[in-house]
C-alpha positions, -999 to 999 in steps of 0.1 A, spaced: -205 -575 -143 -176 -599 -154 -176 -635 -142 -144 -645 -130 -132 -664 -161 -139 -632 -183 -120 -613 -154 -86 -639 -155 -92 -641 -197 -87 -600 -195 -60 -601 -169 -41 -627 -189 -45 -605 -222 -31 -576 -201 0 -603 -186 11 -612 -220 7 -577 -240 35 -565 -209 7 -542 -188 0 -538 -155 -26 -563 -142 -50 -548 -116 -60 -567 -87 -96 -564 -97 -90 -588 -127 -74 -615 -107 -68 -635 -76 -43 -604 -59 -24 -633 -47 -17 -643 -83 -11 -611 -98 14 -606 -68 32 -638 -80 29 -625 -116 45 -590 -106 74 -611 -89 82 -629 -121 79 -596 -142 106 -582 -120 130 -611 -125 126 -606 -161 109 -637 -171 91 -638 -200 54 -650 -200 56 -663 -237 90 -681 -233 96 -716 -225 102 -722 -189 133 -733 -176 132 -772 -169 159 -780 -144 165 -811 -125 190 -817 -98 214 -845 -101 205 -883 -82 232 -875 -59 221 -840 -53 186 -850 -47 199 -880 -21 215 -851 -2 184 -828 -2 163 -857 11 189 -866 37 193 -829 47 153 -829 56 152 -865 65 126 -856 88 102 -836 70 107 -857 38 97 -889 64 66 -873 75 54 -859 42 59 -892 25 34 -908 52 7 -876 44 14 -884 8 0 -916 8 -30 -907 36 -40 -882 6 -36 -908 -21 -60 -930 -6 -87 -900 -3 -82 -884 -40 -73 -918 -55 -91 -923 -91 -92 -885 -97 -64 -882 -120 -37 -863 -93 -3 -864 -88 9 -852 -55 45 -836 -50 62 -829 -17 93 -800 -23 114 -786 -4 115 -749 9 135 -739 -21 109 -752 -43 129 -791 -54 105 -817 -55 116 -844 -32 87 -868 -35 56 -879 -57 29 -899 -56 11 -902 -88 -28 -910 -96 -46 -918 -129 -32 -909 -166 -17 -874 -150 15 -888 -142 21 -898 -178 10 -867 -194 33 -842 -208 27 -816 -175 29 -847 -152 65 -860 -164 77 -826 -156 66 -827 -119 89 -858 -107 114 -861 -75 145 -836 -84 127 -812 -102 133 -774 -96 100 -756 -97 109 -727 -76 84 -693 -87 119 -678 -103 124 -704 -126 87 -722 -135 68 -689 -128 39 -689 -108 28 -725 -99 14 -737 -69 44 -754 -54 69 -727 -61 48 -697 -54 36 -710 -22 72 -718 -9 77 -681 -20 43 -664 -7 40 -689 27 3 -693 20 -19 -717 6 -27 -710 -30 -46 -725 -58 -33 -718 -94 -59 -729 -120 -48 -726 -158 -44 -694 -170 -32 -684 -135 2 -698 -141 26 -675 -156 45 -692 -185 16 -704 -212 32 -739 -213 16 -748 -174 -20 -733 -187 -34 -769 -188 -28 -776 -155 -45 -771 -120 -23 -771 -90 -31 -768 -51 -6 -761 -24 -3 -758 9 28 -748 35 44 -769 59 60 -753 87 87 -765 113 82 -757 154 104 -726 147 82 -711 122 107 -718 96 93 -736 60 99 -773 62 84 -776 25 51 -778 2 26 -804 -1 12 -798 -36 -16 -817 -60 -15 -810 -96 -37 -824 -123 -51 -810 -153 -79 -784 -154 -105 -809 -159 -99 -828 -128 -102 -799 -108 -120 -802 -73 -128 -775 -50 -124 -796 -15 -87 -805 -28 -69 -775 -13 -88 -783 24 -75 -817 20 -37 -802 15 -42 -779 41 -55 -808 66 -21 -829 56 0 -802 57 -12 -798 95 -7 -828 104 28 -831 92 34 -798 115 20 -814 143 44 -841 135 76 -822 134 60 -801 162 59 -834 184 98 -847 169 114 -818 171 100 -808 206 108 -844 224 129 -830 250 104 -806 261 69 -805 278 41 -803 250 8 -792 259 -22 -800 241 -50 -781 241 -87 -775 229 -120 -757 239 -134 -796 233 -114 -821 252 -121 -848 222 -109 -827 194 -76 -826 213 -58 -846 189 -76 -828 156 -63 -808 130 -78 -779 152 -61 -787 184 -36 -763 195 1 -777 206 24 -756 229 58 -764 242 76 -756 278 112 -762 292 118 -780 323 113 -748 341 81 -743 328 92 -713 304 70 -712 269 91 -719 240 
């Protein structure tokens, strides 16, 4: 039976040769992303686009998503305290895959991959191929993209973890991403990203439903304010929003 790394190597060879990659060789979420990239005409051999918005446009995007950006900054600094010293870069990207903010740790920020993940950089899947931030924004699910799971060869020395953040109306507010070189991969990082995303979603929910009655619920009262607690919003007449 082939190991995970051996299956991924075979999947990578098939991708580079232009063949059809089966879901049994790699994570189906990754394979689906590769298929989207190929459908867009991206070439895994090519150098990916390194697009970046202007300072003026970056300010506009931050102002447009001011509430999400503000809560994201707080969560990013909390995450930084949890993974400080592990050589990660934490980024918050908007729903379109544009990086609005970063917090960097260790030497990764000065590496070539780290220098590419900066405020204003566009990391949408359509431009950068399979990558955690852009693919999460497209797929709307948490994801790990490790090494050769990236679509473009240039990104294959990076490991990325991302979790989506949703507004109270269910629309995507943005993505929290943690990136490092492959040697710094930690199994618990995605769990930390998901917890931070849930904290941010709860903050957004409370802020966006401040004119309504918000009920917190959990089977255990001491966990009402935890990430496993639920939130529901009712209008003045008691109707569920």
